N, C-alpha and C positions, 0 to 999 in steps of 0.2 A: 167388620163392615161387610156388607153384601156386594160382591164385586163381580165384574166381567173383566176378563183379561184378554188382551188383543196383541198377538205377537206372532212372529214366524221364525227367524233364524236363531242361531246359537246365542246372539247377543241378549235376546229376551229371556232366555232360560233361567238364568240366575235371579231375575226379578221375580218370576213366577214361583220358584222355590222359596224366596225370602217371603213373599206375600202368604204362601201356604204355611210356612214355619211360624210366621207371626199369628197365625189362628184366624186370619180372615176367610170369610165364607165365599170361596171363589165359585159362583154358581154355573158359570160356563166359560170356556176359552174359545176364542176366535182365532183362526190361523189360515193362511192361504192353503188352497187344496193341494193334495199329494201331487207330486211332479215325477215324470220319468227320471230314473237315475241309474248309474251302473251299466255294465255291459249288456244286461239283459233288458234295460229301459223298463224295468218294473216300477209301478208307482211307488213313490217313497214319502211317507208323511214328513212334515217339516220338524225341525228339533223340537220346536214347542209343542206341536201336536203329540209327539212321542212322549214328551216330559208330562204333559197333562194326562194322557192315558195311563201313564205309570202312577200318577197321583190320584187316579179314580175320578178325574174330572171330565164331564161331557165335552166334546169338542165340535164346533160348527165350522164349515169351510165353504161359505158361499163365494162364488166367482166375483161377485160385486155387490156393493151396498148402495150406491147412489140412486138406483133406479129399482131397487128392490123393495117393494112395498111391504110384502110378507115377512122379509127379514127385519125392516125397521120395526113392524108391529111386534114381532117376537121380542125384539131388544127392549122395547117401552114395557112389554108386559113382565119384564123380569124384575122390575121395581127395584132398580139398583141404587146403592148409595153413591157408587162411583164406578167408572170404568178406567182401567189403566192399559195405555198403549205403549208398545215398544217394538219399534221396527215392524209394524204389521204388514205395510205395503199396499193396503187399500185406503181410498179416501173416504172419510166418514162424513156422511151428510148431516146438515145442521139438525135435522130431526133426531139422529142418534147422539150428537154432541150435547144436545140439551135434555136427554132424556133421564139421565141419572140425576139424584139430588145435588150432588157436588160437580156434576159434569164429568168430562173425560180428561184425564191427566196423562201427559205424554213424557216419556223418558227419552230425552234428546242427547245424543253423545258429542255435544259440544258446548262451549260457553256462548250461549246465544247473546245477541244476534249474530255472531261470528258462525259462519258454516251452517246456515240453514240449507235443507235439501237432503239429498239421497246418500251421500258419501262423506259425512263429517269426519270420520276418523282419517281416512286417507288424505283429505284435504288439508288437515292440519299438519300432517308430516310433510307432505308436498310443499307446502308454503314455508316450511321452517319456523312454524310457530314455537315460542317457548313454552307454552302450556296448552292443556286442553281441559276437558271435564265433562260434567253431566249437568243438564238443566231439567228440572221438573217444571213442566209448563202446563199451564190451563189451556187445553185446545180451543181453537176458534175456527173460522171458516178458511183462515189463510194457511199459507205453506209455513209452518213453524213460527207463527206470528204471535202466538197468545202470551198472556201474561206469565211471567217467571215466578215460580213459588219458592223453589229451593235451588241451589247450585253447589257444586264442590269441584275443586280443580286438582289436576296433577301436572308436575313439571315433565315437559319432554326433553330428552337428550339426544345426542348425536347418534345414539345407537337404538333408539325407540323404533320399534317396528309396528306395522299394522295389527299383527298378532298379539304382541304384548300390550298395546294400548287398547285394543278391543277387549282382552281379559280384564285389564284393569277396570275400564269404564263399565263393563257389563256388571262386575262385582259393585262398584260404587252405584250404579242405577238401582240395584237391588237394596242397598242399604237406604239411599235417599228417598226411594218411593214409601217404604215402610214409615220413615220419618214424617214424610209429607202427610200421608193418611192419618198418622197419630195427631197431627196438629190441625187437621181441617175443622172449620174453615180458614184457610190461610189467606192473608192479604196478598194479592198478587202485584207485581212490580211490573209496569209497562216497559217493553224493550225499547232501548233507546233507538233514535232514528239515525244516528251516526254508528259506524262501524258494521253495517249490515254486510255480510257476504253470503252468497248462495253457491252451492256446489250441484252440478248435474250428475246424472247417472255415470258411471265410468263404463267404458267399452274396452274392448281388447285393443284397440288402436291407441288408447292412452298409455299402454305398456310398451310401445315401440320406443327403443333407446335411441336418442339422438346424440351420438358421440361429439358433436360440436358444442353441447353443453358443458358447463364446468362439472368437474368430477363430484363436487358437493351436491349439486342438483341432480345428477344421475344417482348418486347414493341415495338421497331422499325419495327419488322416483321408486327405486328398488324396494327400500324399506317400507315405502307407503303401498305398494301394489302387489307385494308378495304376501299370501300366496295368491290373491285374487285382484284383478284380472291376470296378474303376472306380467313381468317384464321379459322383453326378448330382443334379440338381434338376429342378424344373418351370419351364418359361417359356411363358406363353401356351397352355397344354395340350400342350405338347411336353417330352419328357425330353431334358435338355441335359446331356451330360458334361462335367465339370470336369476338366481335365488338369493345371492348375497354378495355384497362387495364392500370395500372401504377406501376412502380416499388415502392417497400415499403423499408424504412431502417430496418436494422437487418439482422440477419443470422439464419440459421437452419441446423441442422444435418439430417433433414428428406430427404427421397428419392425425387429426382426431380418428379413433377407432383402430389405430395401429397397435398390434401387439408388441411390446418392448423387450420382453425377456421370456424365458422358458416357464414362468410362473403365472402368466395371464395378468402382467401389468399392462394396462391399456391407456393410450394417450387420449385426452379428453380436451375439450374447448379451453382456449386460453393458456395451453401449455400444461394443463394439470394432469395428474395421474390417479388412476383408480386401479386398485387390485380386486379382480373378481376372485371370489372364494368358494362359491357354490353355482353350479350350473346343471343343465339337463339337455340331453340330446333327445330327438324324437324317439319315442317308443321305450324310453328308460325312465328311471326315477331320478330325482334330484340327487346330486352326490357333490362331495368335496372336490375342489379343482384338482388336487393331486390323483384322486381316483379317476376323474374324467381324463385327466391327460395321459394316464397309463394306457387307456383304451383308444385315445385319439390325440395325437401330438398336434399342437399348434405353434409352428415355428415363429420365432420373432420376425417381424416385417408383415406378418398375415393383417389384412384389413377387415375389421368387422362392420357389418352393417351396410355392405355395399348393394346388395340385392333387395328387392321388395319381398316380403313374405308371400307364400301362395294364398290366394283368395280363399 
């Protein structure tokens, strides 16, 4: 098929590779413009941009599409069979949605209609869902409201992280979109009106740990938001990032946020307990708790999260 591919982050790269390996004619790739990155703040192309260039595919990086008549005309002139969209990050106007013969197909990282929106992987873990998956959706003018074409699912465990789920769903999305294109025109299934949930874009503040929450809730927060936007607490006036932890059996009467032993066992809401296993001080890399404690002892009785982080 003659395709355009539209994506930006790492999540979309496996789908681009899968479509290329399947022999589709990917005539152009759309990605968000290069952004400043690294200490030198040099412009860095997105992961999809880099992958497309490595495959020898032309890349377009418009700042917007909705009021961009020139870009819309260019897109129509491509005479596409379909466009594949995966975490692109720009809203497609109706003129572009309707331009390809089979329209625009979206690879969405949830089992729609659950977790429409910008952060479905993190939302599923935060909510304690038992499963997640990928939905191939026929795009329409709404926010992830289009008809469902194909779906597949994966079980979530008590140790599933945003990183592991991201990688599983990215690979799944590549396989499913190739299957969907092979079967076009596919009959779409309208999304049910019940069970709709929507997640907003995450911010740094979503990573602030509230030690009055139960240990299981804090554990889900850490697994869902690491590495981005990251979870954090305060220790002696410093912002400390928390990279991994695990609930521990037992109960305590200590105030939430209290360090209970020499190995970073922390009292949480409802008398529950959480063992912090990876953390990071300012200006240093993420490290195992034992390595952290060799450089900065945290005695029992210390309270975490007592001061607000710097603005």
